[in-house]
C-alpha positions as CSV (number, residue, x, y, z in Angstrom):
1,M,-8.7,10.9,-3.6
2,T,-9.3,11.0,-7.0
3,E,-13.0,10.4,-7.8
4,L,-14.3,8.0,-10.4
5,S,-18.0,8.5,-10.2
6,D,-18.6,6.6,-7.0
7,R,-15.4,5.0,-7.0
8,Y,-11.8,5.9,-5.6
9,Y,-8.5,4.7,-6.7
10,V,-6.7,2.8,-3.7
11,L,-2.9,2.0,-4.3
12,T,-2.2,-1.6,-2.1
13,Y,1.3,-2.7,-1.8
14,G,0.9,-6.0,0.1
15,T,-1.3,-8.6,1.4
16,L,-4.5,-6.8,-0.1
17,M,-3.1,-7.1,-3.5
18,R,-4.7,-10.1,-5.8
19,G,-3.8,-13.6,-5.0
20,R,-2.5,-12.2,-1.5
21,A,-3.8,-13.2,2.1
22,N,-6.0,-10.4,2.7
23,Y,-7.2,-10.1,-0.9
24,S,-10.9,-11.1,0.3
25,W,-10.9,-8.2,2.0
26,M,-10.5,-5.9,-1.3
27,Q,-13.1,-8.4,-2.9
28,A,-15.6,-7.3,-0.1
29,A,-14.8,-3.9,-0.4
30,Q,-15.9,-4.5,-4.1
31,G,-12.4,-3.3,-5.4
32,E,-11.8,-3.7,-9.2
33,F,-8.3,-3.7,-10.2
34,V,-7.1,-1.0,-12.5
35,D,-3.2,-1.2,-13.0
36,I,0.0,-2.1,-11.6
37,V,1.7,1.1,-10.7
38,I,4.9,2.5,-8.9
39,S,4.8,5.4,-6.7
40,S,6.0,8.7,-8.5
41,T,7.9,10.3,-5.9
42,E,10.8,8.5,-3.9
43,D,9.8,9.5,-0.5
44,Y,9.1,5.9,1.0
45,T,10.5,3.2,3.2
46,M,9.1,-0.4,3.2
47,F,9.7,-2.7,6.3
48,S,8.4,-6.2,7.1
49,V,6.2,-6.4,10.2
50,H,6.7,-9.5,12.0
51,E,7.5,-11.2,8.4
52,S,3.7,-11.2,8.1
53,F,2.9,-7.7,6.1
54,P,4.7,-4.8,4.8
55,A,4.3,-1.3,5.9
56,I,5.4,1.7,3.9
57,M,6.6,4.8,5.8
58,L,7.3,8.4,4.5
59,N,11.0,8.6,6.0
60,G,12.7,7.4,2.9
61,K,14.3,7.9,-0.4
62,S,13.0,5.0,-2.2
63,K,9.8,4.3,-4.4
64,F,7.4,1.1,-4.1
65,M,5.1,-1.0,-6.4
66,G,1.6,-2.1,-5.7
67,E,-1.6,-2.8,-7.3
68,L,-4.0,0.4,-8.2
69,F,-8.0,-0.8,-7.4
70,A,-11.1,1.5,-7.8
71,V,-13.3,1.0,-4.8
72,P,-16.3,2.2,-3.4
73,A,-16.6,4.9,-0.6
74,E,-18.3,2.4,1.6
75,G,-15.6,0.0,0.9
76,I,-12.9,2.0,2.2
77,L,-14.9,3.2,5.5
78,Y,-16.2,-0.4,6.2
79,S,-13.9,-3.0,4.9
80,L,-10.2,-1.3,4.1
81,D,-10.3,0.9,7.0
82,Y,-10.8,-1.7,9.4
83,L,-8.3,-4.2,8.3
84,E,-5.9,-1.5,8.2
85,G,-6.7,0.0,11.8
86,Y,-7.3,3.3,10.4
87,P,-6.7,6.2,11.8
88,T,-4.2,4.4,14.6
89,F,-2.2,1.7,13.3
90,Y,-2.2,3.3,9.0
91,D,-3.1,6.6,8.1
92,R,-4.5,7.2,4.7
93,K,-2.8,9.5,2.3
94,I,-3.2,10.4,-1.1
95,I,0.0,9.8,-3.2
96,S,1.0,9.8,-7.1
97,C,1.9,6.9,-9.0
98,K,2.1,5.7,-12.4
99,G,0.9,2.7,-14.2
100,I,4.1,0.6,-15.4
101,Q,2.6,-0.5,-18.6
102,S,0.0,2.0,-19.4
103,E,2.0,5.2,-18.2
104,T,-1.1,6.5,-16.7
105,D,-0.7,9.1,-14.0
106,Y,-2.8,8.3,-11.1
107,K,-3.7,10.1,-7.6
108,A,-4.5,7.4,-5.2
109,L,-5.2,6.8,-1.4
110,C,-2.3,4.2,0.4
111,Y,-2.6,3.5,4.1
112,I,1.0,4.6,5.2
113,F,2.3,3.2,8.4
114,T,2.0,5.8,11.3
115,P,5.0,6.8,13.0
116,Q,3.4,5.8,16.6
117,S,2.9,2.4,14.9
118,A,6.7,2.1,14.0
119,A,7.5,3.1,17.4
120,T,5.5,0.1,18.9
121,M,6.9,-2.3,16.6
122,G,10.4,-1.4,16.9
123,Q,12.6,-4.2,16.9
124,N,9.9,-6.3,14.6
125,L,10.3,-3.7,11.7
126,L,12.5,-5.7,9.3
127,T,14.3,-3.8,6.2
128,Y,14.6,-5.4,3.0
129,Q,18.0,-6.3,4.0
130,Q,16.8,-8.8,6.7
131,S,13.4,-9.9,5.3
132,P,13.6,-12.3,2.2
133,K,10.0,-11.1,1.6
134,I,10.8,-7.7,0.5
135,S,12.6,-7.1,-3.3
136,Y,14.6,-3.7,-3.4
137,K,15.8,-3.1,-7.0
138,N,16.6,0.1,-9.1
139,N,15.6,2.2,-5.8
140,C,12.2,0.6,-5.6
141,Y,10.7,-1.6,-3.0
142,K,8.2,-4.6,-3.6
143,W,6.4,-6.8,-1.4
144,L,7.3,-10.7,-2.6
145,D,4.5,-12.6,-0.4
């Protein structure tokens, strides 16, 4: 993770973003909004899980958009990890991303859906063609809900 004194960058792409269903968890983690970002590489696929929340997996050929927050280590360990079911439901990975307007390059922690979770969810994982909650334009995913 890229450390900012006592905080780390965390890239969110779904319900933890500002104004979304689980944003209160980000607030409880004392996350401070930094930037709107896009992943730097095209290694990802986004799925909708039960039409409730998104899952990013490392098996694709596209980018994804999200929000970057600076979060204290305690907020990650005691709030975000709990919500995301780390390390079994989601795993944490360090990924590269870039600010859309600022064009700043970042390295950030991101919660990535585990292969075991994908196998368990099976038919409950919807692609962007099946889900109205996923936008896919210019080879980039964005969660709309």
